C-alpha positions as CSV (number, residue, x, y, z in Angstrom):
1,M,30.9,110.2,64.4
2,P,28.4,108.1,66.4
3,A,25.0,109.7,66.7
4,S,25.2,109.3,70.5
5,K,27.9,112.0,70.7
6,R,26.2,115.3,70.9
7,C,28.0,118.2,69.2
8,I,27.8,121.9,69.0
9,S,28.4,123.7,65.7
10,A,31.5,125.8,65.3
11,R,32.5,128.7,63.1
12,I,36.2,129.0,62.4
13,D,37.6,132.0,60.6
14,P,40.1,130.6,58.1
15,A,42.4,133.7,58.2
16,I,42.7,133.7,62.0
17,W,43.2,129.9,62.0
18,A,46.0,130.2,59.4
19,E,47.6,132.9,61.5
20,D,47.6,130.8,64.6
21,T,48.6,127.4,63.1
22,G,51.3,129.1,61.1
23,R,53.4,129.1,64.3
24,T,52.9,125.4,64.7
25,A,55.6,122.8,63.8
26,A,54.8,120.8,60.7
27,A,54.8,117.5,62.7
28,D,51.8,118.7,64.8
29,R,49.9,120.3,61.9
30,A,48.3,117.2,60.5
31,S,46.4,116.2,63.6
32,I,45.4,119.8,64.3
33,E,44.0,120.3,60.7
34,A,42.1,116.9,61.1
35,A,40.5,118.2,64.2
36,K,39.5,121.5,62.5
37,R,37.9,119.6,59.6
38,R,35.9,117.4,62.1
39,Y,34.7,120.5,64.0
40,E,33.6,122.2,60.8
41,R,31.9,119.1,59.5
42,N,30.3,117.7,62.7
43,G,30.7,120.3,65.4
44,V,32.6,119.9,68.6
45,P,31.6,117.0,70.8
46,F,30.3,118.1,74.1
47,P,32.5,115.7,76.1
48,E,35.6,117.4,74.7
49,L,34.5,120.9,75.8
50,R,35.9,122.4,79.1
51,P,35.0,125.7,80.6
52,C,37.6,128.4,80.6
53,D,38.3,130.3,83.8
54,A,36.4,133.5,83.7
55,E,39.4,135.1,85.3
56,G,42.8,133.4,84.9
57,R,45.8,133.5,87.2
58,D,47.7,135.1,84.3
59,G,45.2,138.1,84.1
60,T,43.2,136.7,81.2
61,E,39.5,137.2,81.2
62,L,37.5,134.6,79.2
63,P,33.9,134.8,80.4
64,D,31.5,132.5,78.6
65,C,34.3,130.8,76.8
66,V,35.1,127.1,76.4
67,K,38.2,125.2,75.3
68,V,39.3,121.9,73.9
69,Y,42.7,120.2,74.2
70,L,44.4,118.9,71.1
71,P,45.2,116.2,70.6
72,A,42.3,115.1,72.9
73,P,42.0,114.5,75.8
74,T,45.0,116.2,77.3
75,G,47.2,117.6,74.4
76,R,49.6,120.4,74.7
77,F,47.6,122.6,72.4
78,G,44.2,124.2,73.0
79,V,41.5,125.9,71.0
80,V,39.4,128.6,72.7
81,F,35.8,129.4,71.5
82,S,33.4,132.0,72.7
83,V,29.7,130.9,72.8
84,D,27.3,132.7,70.6
85,R,23.8,132.2,71.8
86,T,21.1,132.8,69.2
87,S,17.5,131.9,68.8
88,T,18.5,128.8,66.8
89,G,20.8,127.6,69.6
90,P,24.4,128.0,70.6
91,T,27.3,128.1,68.2
92,L,31.0,128.1,69.1
93,V,33.0,131.0,67.6
94,Y,36.7,130.4,67.2
95,L,38.9,132.8,69.1
96,A,42.4,131.2,69.2
97,F,44.6,128.2,68.8
98,G,48.0,127.7,70.4
99,V,50.1,126.2,73.2
100,R,48.2,125.9,76.5
101,Q,51.2,126.4,78.7
102,Q,54.4,128.1,77.6
103,P,57.7,127.2,79.3
104,R,58.8,129.4,82.2
105,G,60.6,132.4,80.9
106,S,59.0,132.3,77.4
107,N,57.7,135.5,75.9
108,A,55.3,133.6,73.6
109,R,51.6,134.0,74.3
110,T,49.5,131.1,75.4
111,V,46.2,130.2,73.6
112,Y,44.4,131.9,76.5
113,Q,46.3,135.1,76.1
114,L,45.6,135.2,72.4
115,A,41.9,134.6,73.0
116,H,41.8,137.3,75.7
117,L,43.3,139.8,73.3
118,R,40.9,138.9,70.5
119,L,37.9,139.3,72.8
120,R,39.0,142.8,73.5
121,R,39.3,143.9,69.9
């Protein structure tokens, strides 16, 4: 990764990641796993981060959360992180991975709904 790309470190719980990606088609898994390895090794590049809506139209509440789209820049999947601010600087804490927008009539949760539920646990 070029030194000019500033990144923020990320903590990804392997058990939660496995739970979330287990629902993903095998064809999509290779690029998603590559992104995870990059994030764990180098952090998440600031240009890829987007703020989450503090209050979503779907009733989700994700204050102080950010997201990335996979594959970047506009992929159908998303990863949501909370921001842990410590004395050594901010770190992204993995909340959820999943489809950003489910088809109308689907009962499956979006990545934002998964993140909302995990924030409330």
